[in-house]
N, C-alpha and C positions, 0 to 999 in steps of 0.2 A: 664344335669341331673335334674330331677324334685325334688322339695322340698315338702313334705307333713308334715304339723303340725298336730300332732294327740293327741287324748285324750286317756289316760291310765286307767287302771282298778282301780286305786286309787282315781278316781275324787270325790267320796262321801266324802272324808275327808274334802272337801271344801264346803260342805253344810254350810249354805243355799244359798250362793251366786252363786252356779253353777246350780240351778234349771232353771234359765232364760238365761243362757250363757254357752258356752264351757269354759273350764278352761283357755284356752289361751287368753280369753277376759277380764280377770281379770286385774286390774290395780295395778301397783307397781311403785312408783315414778311419773312421768308424763305421762307415756305410758303403753299400755297393754303388756302382756307377748308376744303376737303375733307380735306387732310392734318392739319389741326389737329383736326378732329373724329375721324378714324380713329385718331390716335395716343393719344386719350383713351379709346378702346374697342379696345385692341390684341387682335389674333386673334379678332375678331368677325366672322362672316360679314356681308357687306353688299352692297346693290345701289344702283343710281343711278336717280334719276328725272329726267326732263328734259322739255323741250318736244318736241312730236311731230317738228318739222322737224330737231331736233338728234339724234334717236335713232340713226340710222346712224353719224353722225360720232362720237358718244359711244362706240358699241359698237366702231368701228374703233380708237379710241384706248384702249379698255380691254377687250381681248378676253377677259379672264378674269373679268370682272365682269358680272352680270346687269344689264340696262338695262330700265326700265319693267317689271320682273318681280319677283314676290316668291314664294318657295317655302314658306317656313315657315308655321306656323299662328299665330304671333304675331310682331308687328313693332313696332320703335320707329322711328317716323318722326322725323327731325331735319331742321329747316329749313336749306338749304344756305347761307343768308346769315348764320348766326350767327358770331360770333368765339369759338370754343370755348376755354374756359379750362382750365387743368390739372385743375381739379376738377369739370369738367362731368359726369363719370360719377358723382359723389357727388350732384350736384343732380338729375340725371336718370338714374336707375339702371337698368341692365338686369336687376338682380336683382328688382326690384319686379314683380310679376305683374299688378297691377291695371290695367285699362284707364283712361286718363285723358288729358287734354290739358294741356300746359304753355304758359302765356301770359305775356308781358312786355307789360302794358297790354293793347292790342288786338292785338298781333303774335303770331302763332302760332310758338312756338319748337320744340315737339315734340308728338308723340301716340303713346301706346302703345295698340295695337289688337290684338284677337284674335277669334276665333270668327266669327259671321255678318257683323259689321261688317267684318272684314278681308276676307272673301270678296267683299263688295260692292266694296270698294276695289280689289281685284285686277283686277276687270273694267273699271275706270275710270282706270287708271294712265296712260292716254294724255292725260289732262287735267291741268291744273295744279291743285295742291292749295291749299285754303284752310280756314279755321275751320269753314265749313259742311260739310266733308266728315266732321268729327268731332263734329258737333253731338249733344247729349244726354249726352256723356261727362262725368264729374266734371272740374272745373277746379282746377289748381294754379298759383298765380302764382310765377314765378321771376325772379331777377335775372340775366338772360343778355343779354349785349350783342349786337347784331345790326347788319347793315349796311343802310342804306336807300338811300344815294346814294353815288356814286363818291367824293365828298370824305371820306365816313366811313373809307374805306380809307386814304386819304392822312393824315387826322388821327390815325388809330390806328396808323400804321406804326411810330413809335418804340417805343411799348409793346409791339407784337407782335414787333418785332425783338428786344428784350430777352428776351421769353418764349422765342422760337425759339432765341435763342443759348444760353440756359440749358439748353433741351432737348438741343441738339446737343452742348453742353459735357459733359453728363452721360453721353453715349454714347461718350465718349473713354476707352477703357479703359487705355491706357498713360501717360495724363497728359502725353503730348507734344503740345503745341499748334502747334508750328512744324514741319511735315514737308516743306514746299516749299523752294525755293532763295532765299536772301536774298543779293543781290550786295553786294559791298564798296561802301560809301558810301550804302546805304540806311539809313533811321533808323526804328526801331519804338519808339514811345512808349507805356508801360504794356503791355509785351509779354504779361503775364498775362491781358490782356483781348483778345488777338488770336489767332484760329485761321487758320492757312495750311495748306491741305490739300496732299496729295501732288500733285507735278507743277506747282504754282503757282510763279510767279516774281515777286519784287519786284526791280525793276532799280535800278541806281546812281541815287542822287539822290532816290528816291521817299521820301515820309514818310507813315508810317501813324501817326496820333495817336489812340490809344484812351483818352485821359484822360477823355473825357466820354461814352464809349459804346463798345460792343464793335465789333470789325471781324472779319468772317469772309470769307476769301478761298477760294473753293471750288476743287476740283480743276482743274488746268491752266489756271487763270486767270492773267492777267498784268497787273501794275501797271508801266507804262513809266517811264523815267527822268523825274525831276523832277516827277512827279505828287504832289499832296498830298491825302490822304484822312483826314478827320476823322470818327470814329465817332459814333453807330452807323451802320455801312455794311455791306451785304452784296453781294459780287461773285460772281455765279453761275458755274458750271462753264464753263471755256473762254472766259470773257468777258474783255474788255480795258479797262483805263483808260488812255487815251492820254497821251503826253508833255505835261506842263505842265498837266494837268487839275487843276481844284479841285473836289473832291468833298466836300461839307460834310455835316452831320449828316442822318440818317434818310433815307438813299438805299438803295433795293433794286433791283439790277440783274440781270436774268434771264440765263440761260446763253446763250452764243455771241452776245452783244451787245457793241458798241464804244461807249465813252462818253468824250467829251472836253469841253473848255470848262468852264463853271461850272454845277454842278447842286447843288440842296438839296431836301430834303423831297419826294422824288419816287420813284415805282415805275415801273421799266421792264420790261416782259415780254420773255421770250426772243426772240432773233433780231432785235433792233431796233438801230439805229444813230443815235447823236448823237456823232459823233467829232470833230467840229470845234468851233471858237469859237462862242460863243452861250450865253445863259442859259436854264436850265430850272429852274423852282421850283415847288413845291406842285402837281405835275403827275402825270398817269397816262398812260402810252403803252402801246398794245397791242403785239402781236408784229408783226414784219416792217414796222416803221415806220422811215422814214429822214428824219432832219431835216437839210436842207442847211446848208452852212457859214453861220455868223452868223445862224442862225434864233434869234430872241429872243422870249421868252414872258413877258409881265408877269404877276406873281402878287399886286400890291398897287395898289389904286385910289389916284389922287392925293388924294382926300378921306379915304382910310384907312377907308372904310366897309366894311360887309359886301359880299361879292361875290354877285351874282345869276347864276344859270345857267339855260339853257334846257334843260329835262328833259322828254322825252316830251310835247311839245306845250304846255308851260307854262313860265312863269318862276318859278324856286324861289329864295328867299333861302337861301343856304348857311349862313349864320350864321357864316362864317369871313372874317376879315379878309385872310387870305392864301389865294389860290387861283388856280393858273395853268391851263394847258391840259389838257383831257382828249381824247385822241385814239384813235381806233378803229384796228383792225388793218389793215395793208396801205396805210396813208395815208403820204404824202411831202409835203415841202415843198422849194421851191427855195432858193438861197442868199439871204440877206438878208431872209427872210420875217419878219413881225412879227405877233404875236398879243396881243389884249387880255387882261385878266384874265377868268378864267371862261369861255374860249372852249371850246366843244365842237365837235370835228371828228369826223365820221362815219367809217364804214368805207370803205376803198379811195377816199380823196380825193387829189387832186393839186393842192396849193395853190402859187401863184406870183404874182408882180407886186408892184408898190409899194403902200405904204399898208397899213391894217389891214383884213383881211376881216371879215365880219360875226362876231358872237359865236356864231352857230350856223351850222354848215356841214353840210348833210345828206350822208349817205352817197352815194358816187360822184359827188361834185363835182369839177369841173375849172375852175380859174381862181382868181380872187382878188377884190380890191376893185374893180377896174375892171370886170370881167365875170366871170360865172360860169355854167356850164351843166353838163349831165350828162357824166360820164366814161363813154365808151363801154365797155360790158360786155366785149366781146371783147378790146379793147385793155388793159383793167385786168387781166383774167385773164392775157393773154400777159405783161405786165410782172410780175405776181406770180410767174409761173412762172420768168422769168429771175432774179428776186431770189432765189427759193428755191434754185435750181441754184447760185448763188454761195455758198450755205451748205451745199452738198453734200446738198440736200434736193429731193425732187420732189413736185409736187402730185398727190396720189392722186385717183382718180375721185370718191370720197365727198366730198373736200374741194372739188373743182370744183363739184359739185352743190350744196354748201352755199354756195359763193360766189355761185352763180346765184340761189339762193333769198334770199339776203340782198339782192340787187339787187331782187327782186320785192317784198319785204315793206317796203323803204324807199321805194318809188316814190311813196307817198301824201305823204311829207314834201317831196320834190323838187317834186311838182306843186303843192303849197301855195305854193312860191316861184317858180313860173312856168318851172321847168325843162321841157324838151320831152318828157321821159320818165323 
């Protein structure tokens, strides 16, 4: 039976991080939602389903995987926004041959389909899937966690980091946890709870404290002198924690990123920089983000109330007392930029100036609290190309087309706020 990881109709709740990726490529813990699903169903043939405008981009990034295509005569569709637990394959089994849908409340978790119903679906895979696509099938209610909003990823990061750490720990065959270089004068607390991969370096004066949670330093990553890291923390491949940084619990840093200053309870996707002083807490940063020196992001209201966030055209109560910034890919801030709790910054924004900008900043914004307008598309693409070259990467044609598509689909939000285009 084939597996198909699909995008559902509620993907827009995860703006602005889903403009440049399918929902299942968002990270929680040390891995993406897709990776958690696939490791629960090892060696199973699978395909990916996504929004039409992402199809070519997803194909380019996954050349060995079918996208919006199913070959088999039976298929298990799994919602790409679930947080797949280690026993998900027992809850939703590939061995069961009966067609049915799996729900958690009103949320579609999965569906097993074959025969004529699957033939119909094969012809409509360019559309987003919902419960109506599987109407008439028997229903089974399951207790499977899923992601509705960006803060769900932040709030579940600690638990997912522990699950991911245990998974990677189980894959170490030689029981040797420390394979990188530990310089004299570095201090590792609770070493049995720390993984340091080959090529990684922990410089003199650095402290890795895993007494309250695991620490995973991936291949060729560097922790610079006098940095303090308190687990659980994940540092991705070839990423860097800069000198004198304070990295507190529940922080996940993607590959080839540079992080300094003070960070807690945050997820930073690959190729992003926050390497100078400034506070980042309960936040989610996309890829190719750069926070200028002394950029500070509040994550707690003065009245200690729940933080409200602008999501897809409406204000939503997050139910969280702590929630910082959510920033889309390719966005930048100047030095000394400040953000209020629950600020949402869109894709490819350039934010600068004194004072606090608004709590919702549409994609392709240029400016700050004093004045804000549209970030010219050609200038934004040129900047993105320069940034990528600095990381030995180039913008492919398929990526530039997606960049332009995001500009088009986000015009509506800019026009609502009086932007010229």
